[in-house]
C-alpha positions in Angstrom: 111.2 76.6 31.4 108.2 78.1 29.6 106.5 75.7 27.1 105.5 78.8 25.2 109.1 78.9 23.8 108.4 75.6 22.0 106.3 75.5 18.8 104.6 72.1 18.2 104.6 71.5 14.4 103.0 68.0 14.5 100.7 66.6 15.5 98.8 69.9 15.1 97.1 70.9 18.3 99.2 68.5 20.5 100.4 69.8 23.8 104.1 69.6 24.4 103.6 69.4 28.2 101.1 66.6 27.8 103.4 64.6 25.5 106.4 64.8 27.9 104.3 64.0 31.0 102.9 60.8 29.4 104.9 57.6 29.8 106.6 56.9 26.4 104.8 54.2 24.4 107.1 51.5 23.2 106.5 48.8 20.6 108.1 45.7 19.3 110.5 46.5 16.4 108.7 46.7 13.1 105.3 46.3 14.6 102.2 46.1 12.5 101.2 49.6 13.9 104.5 51.3 13.0 104.7 49.8 9.5 101.1 50.9 8.9 101.7 54.5 9.9 105.0 54.9 8.0 103.7 53.3 4.8 100.6 55.4 4.9 102.8 58.5 5.1 104.8 57.2 2.1 101.6 56.8 0.1 100.3 60.3 1.0 103.6 62.0 0.2 103.9 60.2 -3.1 100.5 61.3 -4.2 100.9 64.9 -3.0 101.0 67.2 -6.0 103.4 69.6 -4.3 105.9 66.9 -3.6 106.2 65.9 -7.3 108.3 69.0 -7.9 111.0 67.7 -5.6 113.0 64.6 -6.5 114.2 64.1 -2.9 110.7 64.1 -1.6 109.7 61.4 -4.0 112.8 59.5 -3.1 111.9 59.9 0.6 108.4 58.5 -0.1 109.8 55.7 -2.1 112.3 54.7 0.6 109.5 54.3 3.1 107.2 52.3 0.8 105.6 49.2 2.4 107.6 46.7 0.4 110.9 48.3 1.5 109.7 48.4 5.1 109.1 44.6 5.0 112.7 44.2 3.6 114.0 46.3 6.5 112.1 44.1 8.9 113.4 40.9 7.4 116.9 42.2 7.5 116.5 43.1 11.2 115.1 39.6 11.9 117.9 37.9 10.1 120.5 40.0 11.8 119.2 39.2 15.3 118.4 35.6 15.1 119.0 34.0 18.5 118.5 37.3 20.5 115.7 39.6 21.2 115.9 43.4 20.8 113.7 46.1 22.2 113.2 49.8 21.8 115.3 52.1 24.0 112.4 54.4 25.0 112.3 58.1 24.2 114.5 59.3 21.4 115.4 63.0 21.1 116.4 63.9 17.5 118.3 67.1 16.8 118.2 67.4 13.1 120.2 69.5 10.6 119.1 72.5 8.6 121.2 71.7 5.5 119.3 68.5 4.5 115.6 69.2 5.1 114.4 65.6 4.6 116.9 64.0 7.1 114.6 64.5 10.1 112.0 62.1 8.5 114.6 59.3 8.1 115.8 59.7 11.6 112.2 59.8 13.0 110.8 56.9 11.1 113.7 54.5 11.6 113.4 55.2 15.3 109.6 54.8 15.3 109.8 51.6 13.3 112.0 49.9 15.9 109.5 51.0 18.6 110.8 54.2 20.2 108.8 57.3 21.2 110.2 60.4 19.5 110.7 64.1 20.0 112.2 65.7 16.9 113.6 69.2 16.9 113.6 70.6 13.3 115.3 73.7 12.1 113.4 77.0 12.2 114.9 77.9 8.8 112.2 78.3 6.2 111.9 75.4 3.8 109.2 74.6 1.3 110.0 70.9 1.5 109.9 70.8 5.2 106.5 72.6 5.1 105.1 70.0 2.7 106.4 67.1 4.9 104.9 68.7 8.1 101.6 69.3 6.3 101.4 65.6 5.2 102.3 64.4 8.6 99.6 66.5 10.2 97.0 65.2 7.7 98.1 61.7 8.6 98.3 62.1 12.4 95.2 64.2 12.8 93.0 62.3 10.3 89.9 61.3 12.2 88.2 59.7 9.1 90.2 56.5 9.3 92.2 54.4 11.8 95.4 56.4 11.4 94.8 58.8 14.3 93.9 55.9 16.5 97.0 54.0 15.7 99.0 53.9 18.9 102.2 54.5 17.0 100.8 58.0 16.0 101.0 58.9 19.7 104.8 58.4 19.7 105.6 61.4 17.4 106.2 65.0 18.4 107.8 67.4 16.0 108.9 70.8 17.5 111.1 73.7 16.9 112.5 76.3 19.3 115.2 79.0 19.2 118.7 77.9 20.4 118.1 77.5 24.1 120.3 75.6 26.6 117.5 75.3 29.1 115.2 73.5 26.6 118.2 71.3 25.5 118.8 70.4 29.1 115.2 69.4 29.8 114.8 67.3 26.7 118.2 65.7 27.2 117.2 64.7 30.7 114.0 63.0 29.3 115.8 61.1 26.6 116.9 57.5 26.5 118.8 58.1 23.3 119.8 61.3 21.5 120.5 61.5 17.7 122.6 64.6 17.2 122.8 65.3 13.4 124.0 68.9 13.3 127.7 68.5 13.0 130.6 69.4 15.3 129.2 72.6 16.7 125.8 71.1 17.5 127.5 68.1 19.2 129.6 70.5 21.3 126.5 72.4 22.3 124.4 69.4 23.2 127.3 67.8 25.0 126.9 70.5 27.6 123.5 69.2 28.6 123.5 66.4 31.1 121.6 63.2 30.4 120.4 60.1 32.2 123.3 57.8 33.1 121.7 55.2 30.8 121.2 57.6 27.8 123.3 57.0 24.8 124.2 59.5 22.0 124.6 58.9 18.3 126.7 61.8 17.2 126.9 62.7 13.5 130.0 64.9 13.2 131.0 67.1 10.3 132.0 64.9 7.4 133.8 65.4 4.1 133.1 63.6 0.9 134.8 63.1 -2.5 134.3 61.7 -6.0 136.7 59.4 -7.9 136.5 59.3 -11.7 138.6 57.4 -14.1 139.2 59.9 -16.9 140.3 57.3 -19.4 137.0 55.4 -19.0 135.1 58.7 -19.3 136.9 59.5 -22.5 135.8 56.3 -24.1 132.2 56.5 -22.7 129.3 56.9 -25.1 127.2 60.1 -25.2 124.4 58.6 -23.1 126.8 57.4 -20.4 128.6 60.7 -20.3 125.4 62.8 -20.0 124.0 60.4 -17.4 127.2 60.8 -15.3 127.0 64.5 -15.5 123.4 64.5 -14.4 124.1 62.2 -11.5 127.0 64.2 -10.4 125.0 67.5 -10.4 122.3 65.9 -8.2 124.9 64.6 -5.8 126.7 67.9 -5.5 124.1 70.6 -6.0 120.8 69.3 -4.6 121.6 70.8 -1.1 124.0 73.4 -2.3 126.9 71.0 -1.8 126.3 71.3 2.0 125.2 67.7 2.6 127.8 65.7 4.3 127.8 63.1 1.5 128.0 65.6 -1.4 131.4 65.6 -3.2 133.7 68.5 -2.6 137.0 67.0 -4.0 137.1 65.2 -7.3 140.0 62.8 -7.8 140.8 62.1 -11.4 142.5 58.7 -12.0 144.6 58.9 -15.3 143.7 62.6 -15.4 147.1 64.1 -16.4 146.7 62.9 -20.0 143.0 63.5 -20.3 142.6 67.3 -19.7 140.2 67.7 -22.7 137.6 65.2 -21.3 137.9 66.7 -17.8 137.3 70.2 -19.2 134.3 68.9 -21.2 132.9 67.3 -18.0 133.0 70.6 -16.1 131.5 72.5 -19.1 128.6 70.0 -19.2 128.1 70.3 -15.4 127.9 74.0 -15.8 125.5 73.6 -18.7 123.2 71.4 -16.7 123.2 73.9 -13.8 122.2 76.7 -16.3 119.1 74.6 -17.1 118.3 73.0 -13.7 119.4 75.4 -11.0 116.0 76.8 -10.4 114.7 73.3 -9.6 117.1 73.1 -6.6 115.8 74.3 -3.3 119.2 75.6 -2.4 120.1 77.8 -5.4 123.4 79.4 -5.7 123.0 83.1 -4.9 125.2 86.1 -5.7 126.7 86.1 -2.2 127.7 82.4 -2.7 129.5 83.3 -5.9 131.4 86.1 -4.2 132.3 83.8 -1.3 133.7 81.2 -3.7 135.9 83.8 -5.3 137.2 84.9 -1.9 137.8 81.4 -0.7 139.5 80.4 -4.0 141.8 83.4 -3.8 142.7 82.5 -0.2 143.5 79.0 -1.3 145.7 80.3 -4.1 147.7 82.4 -1.6 147.9 79.8 1.2 148.3 76.6 -0.8 149.3 77.6 -4.3 146.3 76.1 -6.0 145.7 76.5 -9.7 142.4 77.9 -11.0 140.5 75.7 -13.5 137.3 76.3 -15.4 137.5 80.0 -14.7 135.0 80.9 -17.5 132.2 78.8 -16.1 129.3 80.3 -14.2 128.3 77.7 -11.7 131.5 75.7 -11.3 134.7 76.8 -9.7 137.6 74.4 -9.7 140.9 74.7 -8.0 143.6 72.1 -8.6 145.8 70.9 -5.8 149.1 69.7 -7.3 150.7 68.9 -3.9 148.2 66.5 -2.4 147.2 65.4 0.2 144.9 68.3 0.9 145.3 69.5 4.4 142.4 69.6 6.9 142.9 73.4 7.1 142.4 73.7 3.3 139.3 71.4 3.5 137.9 73.7 6.3 138.0 76.6 3.8 135.6 74.8 1.5 132.4 76.8 1.3 130.3 74.5 -1.0 127.9 76.0 -3.6 129.9 74.7 -6.6 133.5 74.9 -5.4 135.5 71.8 -6.3 139.0 70.8 -5.3 140.6 68.8 -8.0 143.4 66.2 -7.7 145.1 64.1 -10.4 145.9 60.5 -9.4 148.7 58.6 -11.2 147.6 55.3 -9.7 144.7 54.1 -7.6 146.9 53.2 -4.6 147.7 56.9 -4.1 144.1 57.5 -3.1 144.4 56.3 0.5 146.9 59.0 1.4 144.7 61.7 0.0 141.4 61.1 1.8 140.2 63.2 4.7 140.4 61.8 8.3 136.6 62.4 8.4 135.8 61.1 5.0 132.2 59.9 4.8 131.3 59.1 1.2 133.5 58.3 -1.8 131.4 58.1 -5.0 133.0 56.7 -8.1 132.7 56.2 -11.9 134.8 54.0 -14.2 136.0 51.6 -11.6 134.7 48.6 -9.6 133.8 48.8 -6.0 136.2 46.0 -5.1 139.1 47.8 -6.9 138.6 50.8 -4.6 138.1 48.7 -1.5 141.2 46.7 -2.2 143.3 49.9 -2.8 142.1 51.3 0.6 142.2 48.2 2.7 145.1 46.1 1.5 147.9 48.5 0.5 150.9 48.4 2.8 150.6 51.8 4.4 151.7 53.7 7.5 149.6 54.3 10.6 148.5 57.7 9.3 147.2 56.2 6.1 145.5 53.4 7.9 143.5 56.1 9.7 142.5 57.6 6.4 141.6 54.3 4.9 139.4 53.4 7.8 137.6 56.7 7.8 135.6 56.1 4.6 132.1 55.2 5.7 130.6 54.6 2.2 131.8 53.8 -1.3 128.9 54.2 -3.8 128.5 54.9 -7.5 128.1 58.6 -8.5 124.4 59.3 -8.3 124.0 57.5 -5.0 125.8 59.8 -2.7 122.6 61.2 -1.2 120.8 57.9 -1.1 120.0 57.1 2.5 121.0 53.8 4.2 120.2 52.2 7.5 124.0 52.3 8.1 125.1 55.9 8.3 128.4 57.4 9.5 129.3 53.9 10.8 126.1 53.5 12.9 123.8 50.6 12.1 120.7 52.6 13.0 118.2 49.9 13.7 120.7 48.1 16.0 121.8 51.3 17.7 118.2 52.5 18.3 117.4 49.3 20.1 119.1 47.3 22.9 119.4 43.6 23.4 116.9 42.1 25.9 118.3 39.3 27.9 115.7 37.2 29.7 118.2 35.1 31.6 118.2 31.4 32.2 116.7 29.0 34.6 120.0 27.5 35.8 120.9 27.9 39.4 124.5 28.6 40.4 
């Protein structure tokens, strides 16, 4: 394999061959060195004038602030009392193109628990990714302070390369753990590369997410609450062009049959916010996206008899499924970019039968978390519905769908990125 095929993005000037030929440095989980490096990145990104234009970059910087890192460390200690955990070694991260901040969460959580890291990022042009890489290079290559001499800085290599099975094979053979974020097709591709017998994979498959809104509660909400909900929903759905795995694609309306006026007002306001804010989103809806939505909607009407709603809106396209549950084939037709499937619920207990088998995030408004959990977990349901109920990874308020957590797609990342170290005992048998 020619190393010329691989572009090193950070640290700038670092040799790919030199990095892979060096024994991976490993640290104790949440070491002084790793916390210092990550918190310094947070401060630099937060103060970068370019980042201030992007809410998700500020959210990224805030998530990795020093105070939160100490919270993560204490949670890790509390969770592992009585046992000792250690880093797995070299982590190979294959990160997605649709959410251009995800590679940082993956990288830094792995670094914080002590792993050495090679991160493949998308070659797709992204202003936010460029800002992050620039800040990382300033941090990792800064010779004016102790950052560049921080041993944790020697455990980061960010690269990109064209789709290449030979490179995948080489990096997979080096890895002690692989984090495969790109969905079903990426998992299928990377699964063809052999790994060490001891290597483990964290596979983040294609996921589907939905929102649940009690229309009666929304009808009685004050103007401020209503507008805040709309703003939060827009951020959840449109920040990444509705392509993020946790962005809602189906909206379930509890008590919706008698509240059509408030539902229509909701979609009109969503469309109005998009008219004002669409240019602030990195993934704007283009003409081709609009045409694709029309084509998909017409196909849904032919194949599934859906009813068109909100046809006069510019940025919102709603199709209503009267005969839920929505099939997996119908979900596969969803193209994002402001297309919403809409379903009316007569009672909350009907929800379990309507969720996707690969449901990731259910965001909600007008209900309590425990009400939803109870409806999903304790209803007497068939085996098929038990699978649906168990498939929901997250239940969060609308506005928090994109908020990152150390538990993602069912993986407790700090635990999965480490292994238990057993010292043994002194007894003789």
